[in-house]
Each structure stands twice: as C-alpha cells, then as structure tokens.
C-alpha positions as CSV (number, residue, x, y, z in Angstrom):
1,M,108.1,241.4,327.3
2,S,105.4,240.7,330.2
3,V,106.6,238.0,332.4
4,H,103.1,237.0,332.0
5,S,103.7,235.4,328.8
6,E,106.6,233.8,330.1
7,I,105.4,231.3,332.6
8,K,102.6,230.4,334.4
9,R,103.3,231.5,337.9
10,I,105.3,234.0,337.8
11,T,108.5,233.5,340.0
12,V,111.2,235.2,342.8
13,P,113.6,235.7,340.2
14,Q,111.3,237.4,337.7
15,I,110.0,240.1,340.4
16,K,113.7,240.1,341.1
17,S,114.3,240.7,337.4
18,M,111.9,243.6,336.6
19,K,114.4,245.7,338.9
20,G,114.3,249.2,336.6
21,Q,112.0,247.6,334.0
22,D,108.4,246.8,334.3
23,K,106.9,248.3,337.2
24,I,105.6,245.7,339.7
25,V,102.2,245.8,340.1
26,C,101.3,244.2,344.4
27,L,98.1,244.0,346.2
28,T,97.1,242.2,349.2
29,S,94.8,239.2,349.7
30,Y,93.6,236.7,352.2
31,T,90.5,235.0,350.6
32,A,90.0,232.9,347.6
33,P,87.2,235.5,346.1
34,F,89.7,238.2,345.9
35,A,92.8,236.4,344.8
36,R,91.1,235.3,341.9
37,I,90.0,238.5,340.8
38,L,93.8,239.9,341.5
39,D,95.6,237.1,339.8
40,E,94.7,238.1,336.4
41,F,95.9,242.1,336.9
42,V,98.9,241.9,339.6
43,D,102.3,240.6,339.5
44,L,102.7,239.5,343.2
45,I,100.0,239.0,346.2
46,L,101.1,239.7,349.5
47,I,98.9,238.1,352.3
48,G,99.6,240.6,354.7
49,D,99.4,240.3,358.3
50,S,97.2,243.3,357.5
51,T,95.0,240.7,357.6
52,A,94.9,240.8,361.3
53,M,93.0,244.3,360.7
54,V,91.1,244.2,357.8
55,G,89.8,240.4,358.2
56,Y,89.5,240.2,362.2
57,N,89.1,243.8,362.9
58,M,91.5,243.9,365.0
59,E,93.6,246.7,366.9
60,N,96.7,246.3,365.1
61,T,98.9,243.6,363.3
62,L,100.4,241.9,366.3
63,A,97.8,238.9,367.4
64,I,97.8,237.0,364.3
65,T,99.7,233.6,364.5
66,V,101.8,231.6,362.2
67,E,98.7,229.2,361.8
68,Q,96.6,231.9,360.2
69,M,98.9,233.3,358.1
70,A,99.5,229.9,356.7
71,A,95.8,229.0,356.3
72,H,95.1,232.4,354.8
73,A,98.0,231.5,352.2
74,Q,96.6,228.2,351.7
75,A,93.3,230.0,350.3
76,V,95.1,232.4,347.9
77,V,97.8,230.0,346.3
78,R,94.8,227.3,345.7
79,S,93.1,230.3,344.0
80,T,95.6,231.6,342.0
81,Q,97.7,230.7,338.7
82,R,99.8,232.9,338.0
83,A,100.8,236.1,340.9
84,C,103.9,235.3,342.8
85,V,102.3,234.7,345.7
86,V,104.4,236.2,349.2
87,V,103.4,235.7,352.9
88,D,103.9,238.2,356.3
89,M,105.8,236.4,358.8
90,P,103.8,237.9,361.4
91,F,104.8,239.1,365.1
92,G,107.5,237.2,367.1
93,S,107.4,234.4,364.8
94,Y,111.1,235.6,363.3
95,Q,112.8,238.0,365.8
96,E,113.9,235.5,368.4
97,S,116.3,233.6,366.3
98,P,117.2,232.9,362.8
99,E,116.9,229.4,363.7
100,Q,112.8,230.4,364.9
101,A,112.5,232.4,361.5
102,F,113.5,229.5,359.6
103,R,110.9,226.7,361.0
104,N,108.2,229.3,360.5
105,A,108.7,230.2,357.5
106,A,109.2,226.3,356.5
107,Y,105.9,225.7,358.1
108,I,104.5,228.7,356.4
109,L,105.7,227.8,352.8
110,Q,105.2,224.0,353.1
111,K,101.3,224.5,354.3
112,S,101.0,227.2,351.6
113,N,102.9,226.2,348.5
114,A,103.7,229.8,348.6
115,S,106.7,231.3,346.9
116,A,108.4,233.5,349.7
117,V,108.1,235.1,353.1
118,K,108.1,238.8,354.1
119,M,109.9,240.3,357.4
120,E,109.6,243.7,358.7
121,G,113.2,245.0,360.1
122,G,116.6,246.3,358.8
123,A,120.2,245.5,359.6
124,F,119.7,244.2,362.3
125,L,117.2,241.2,360.6
126,A,120.1,241.1,358.1
127,E,121.4,237.9,359.6
128,T,118.2,236.2,359.5
129,T,117.7,237.5,356.1
130,R,121.0,235.5,355.2
131,F,120.6,232.0,357.1
132,L,116.7,232.0,355.6
133,T,117.8,232.9,352.0
134,E,120.6,230.3,352.0
135,R,118.2,227.4,353.0
136,G,115.9,228.0,349.9
137,I,113.4,230.6,351.6
138,P,113.3,233.6,349.5
139,V,112.7,236.7,351.4
140,M,111.3,240.1,350.6
141,A,112.2,242.7,353.0
142,H,110.3,245.4,354.6
143,V,111.9,248.8,355.9
144,G,110.5,252.5,357.1
145,L,107.4,252.0,358.7
146,M,107.1,249.1,360.2
147,P,103.4,248.4,361.4
148,Q,104.8,245.3,363.7
149,Y,107.0,247.8,365.8
150,F,104.6,250.3,366.1
151,N,104.8,250.5,369.9
152,T,108.3,251.4,369.2
153,M,108.3,253.9,366.9
154,G,105.5,255.5,368.5
155,G,102.8,254.4,366.2
156,F,102.0,254.2,362.5
157,K,104.1,257.7,361.9
158,A,106.2,258.7,358.6
159,Q,109.4,257.5,358.7
160,G,112.8,259.3,357.0
161,L,111.5,262.8,357.7
162,S,115.5,263.3,359.7
163,E,118.1,263.2,358.2
164,E,119.5,260.6,360.7
165,M,116.6,258.5,360.4
166,A,116.8,258.7,356.8
167,E,120.7,257.6,356.7
168,R,119.4,254.6,359.4
169,I,116.8,253.7,357.4
170,Y,118.8,253.7,354.0
171,Q,121.3,251.9,355.5
172,D,118.6,249.0,356.3
173,A,117.9,248.5,353.4
174,L,121.4,248.4,351.7
175,A,121.9,245.2,354.4
176,Q,119.0,243.6,353.6
177,A,119.7,243.8,349.9
178,Q,123.5,242.6,350.3
179,A,122.2,239.4,352.8
180,G,120.2,238.6,350.1
181,A,116.3,239.9,350.0
182,F,114.9,239.3,346.7
183,S,113.0,242.7,347.0
184,I,112.3,245.6,349.7
185,V,109.1,246.9,350.5
186,I,109.7,251.2,351.7
187,E,106.9,251.8,353.5
188,G,105.8,255.3,354.7
189,S,108.7,257.0,354.4
190,A,110.0,260.6,352.7
191,E,110.0,260.1,349.2
192,A,113.6,261.2,348.9
193,L,114.8,258.6,350.6
194,A,113.1,255.9,348.6
195,R,114.2,257.4,346.1
196,R,118.0,256.9,347.1
197,I,117.1,253.2,348.1
198,T,115.4,252.7,344.7
199,A,118.6,254.0,342.9
200,N,120.9,252.3,345.1
201,V,120.1,248.6,345.6
202,A,120.3,245.8,342.7
203,I,116.8,244.8,343.8
204,P,113.2,246.1,343.4
205,T,112.1,248.5,346.0
206,I,108.1,247.8,346.4
207,G,106.5,251.2,347.6
208,I,103.6,252.1,349.6
209,G,103.9,255.6,350.8
210,A,106.7,256.0,349.5
211,S,107.7,257.1,346.1
212,P,106.6,256.8,342.2
213,Q,110.6,256.2,341.7
214,C,110.1,252.7,343.4
215,D,110.2,249.5,341.2
216,G,107.0,248.7,342.0
217,Q,103.6,249.6,344.2
218,I,101.7,247.8,346.8
219,L,98.4,248.8,348.5
220,V,95.8,247.0,350.9
221,T,93.2,246.0,348.4
222,E,90.5,246.9,350.5
223,D,91.5,250.4,350.9
224,I,91.5,251.0,347.4
225,L,88.1,249.4,347.2
226,N,86.3,251.3,350.3
227,L,85.9,248.2,352.1
228,S,88.5,249.2,354.9
229,G,86.0,251.6,357.0
230,P,85.6,255.6,356.9
231,R,90.0,256.2,357.5
232,I,91.6,256.0,354.1
233,P,95.8,256.2,354.9
234,K,97.2,259.0,353.0
235,F,99.0,256.7,350.7
236,A,96.4,255.1,349.4
237,K,93.7,256.0,346.8
238,Q,90.0,254.8,346.2
239,F,89.8,253.3,342.7
240,A,86.3,251.9,342.8
241,D,83.3,252.0,345.5
242,V,82.8,247.9,346.2
243,Q,81.3,249.3,349.1
244,A,78.6,250.7,347.5
245,T,77.6,247.9,345.7
246,I,77.8,245.3,348.0
247,R,75.3,247.4,350.4
248,D,72.5,247.9,347.2
249,G,72.9,244.3,346.7
250,V,72.3,243.1,350.1
251,K,69.6,245.9,350.4
252,A,67.6,244.4,347.4
253,Y,67.7,241.0,348.7
254,A,66.4,242.2,352.3
255,D,63.8,243.9,350.6
256,E,62.4,241.3,348.7
257,V,62.9,238.3,351.3
258,R,60.7,240.7,353.8
259,A,58.2,241.7,350.9
260,N,58.3,238.0,350.3
261,T,59.3,238.1,346.7
262,F,61.9,236.1,346.7
263,P,62.6,233.2,346.5
264,T,59.8,232.6,343.6
265,L,58.9,228.9,342.4
266,D,61.5,229.2,339.7
267,N,64.2,229.0,342.7
268,C,62.9,226.0,344.1
269,F,63.6,222.3,343.3
270,G,60.6,219.8,342.7
271,V,58.2,221.9,341.5
272,P,56.0,221.0,338.8
273,K,56.9,223.0,335.3
274,K,53.9,224.9,333.8
275,N,52.6,223.6,330.9
276,A,53.7,225.5,327.4
C-alpha cells in the first residue's frame, strides 16, 4: 500500500520504511507553483542548493545563504500537503562544527516547518549527523559527487571509478548510515558502487547519476522540463519541453499587445454591458 493513503504528510520514518519496497520518487523545488504540481506525484521534495544555479543563475552552489534556503523552503512547505520536504544545508553552514550545524539546521526547520535537512559529506561528517539526529533533526546524507566540494574534487566529475575511491565512498555511506541518517543521496558515482551501497545499508539510497538499483531517484525539476538551459546532465532525461510552451505563450501575449488586440473591453472594469 502506498504511504500516500496512510497519512497526509509523508514523514521521515515513512521514507525510511520504503527501503526495498516502493521506489521513492524525489524532485527538487524552490517555488510555490512547482511545489503545488510536484506534491501530487512525488514522495519527497528537496529544496536543493541547486537553487543557486537554477533560480539565481549563480556559477555554482557556494554562495546561497541559510536565509535564502529557509525562505524557499517556506514557500514549498506552504504549497504542499503530502510530500516530505527536505532542505539542503548550504555551504559553510555545517562544516565548522556539530554545534554550528545544529544552529543553522534548527533555524531552517523552525522558519520553514520542513521535515529534515540534507548535508554533503561522508565519514568526516558522521559526528555531525549523529549530533543532529540525537537532538531531533533528521538528516539525509549525500555522498559521491558533492557539488559543494567541487573545488577539492577538481570539478563536477564522476566519482568511484577507481577501486580506492569507490571503497572510500562506500565507507562514507556506511558511516553516515551508522550515524543515524535516514537516507543517503548517491550522486554522480559508478553504478556498481551505488548498487553495492544500496545492498549494504539499512536505509534508502536516492540515486542521481548512480544506479537503477537505488531505492529512489532524484533529479532537478528544471532539467526534466527543459528549463535549465542548453546543457542537460548525462544522468538527467528531458520528460517534457515546458520551455517551448512558455515561449509560445509569451510570444502570443507579446504579439497581441503590440497588435492592440489585448486587452479587450472584456478584460477591463466598469465597462457598460452591451444590450442583449
């Protein structure tokens, strides 16, 4: 039975219980219009720090702030009823110490009423994950390709392609699971590695450029709707061309305004009605 029929808002424990059961459907959102649409179809909505690039046209994810993430999360939570809502912790808001992470995570959840936060990092961040989960803040972990660490990774490159790197990421995932994370995003990693992690952790894995064997999948919504620009990541797939629809609508509006065929008196107020 789908969790949708059991409770209005899908909870963190319900997401965790889907391990090895129903595939977990996840997408990103940072605005009310998208959130309202996604809510009907997905199990989990992530306010990703990809908001920086997709929503603000920033070069990378590093510059978005805790306050911005909380504001976008507010919009998403207010616009949904069913999906579990998770918020990315932005760069610099959690790496310094567990205490720093707790303060910023608590701020985000208090402001937005979201259900959980996501942090990028493996074994080195396990202590922070444990610190937060023991204090009532659910954590979604994130291993493999970690966009916030692209400077140290040498760019947005696939991870786990060598045995040494694959073993390190595998240990990262185990450490996060043992520290209390309720799920793990595996991004941009070798398929065999993602499959191995999925088979050996007791919590759900959410793949993005990982493996069909992951317990769920996540993509950036704009990527699947052709709203991200000319470059679509290898791991994404365009499921609709919303850009074309928007362009057609905007062009039709612009043409009518220039032709003075919009607005008509039917779109105005205080206009006497014609006699029948």
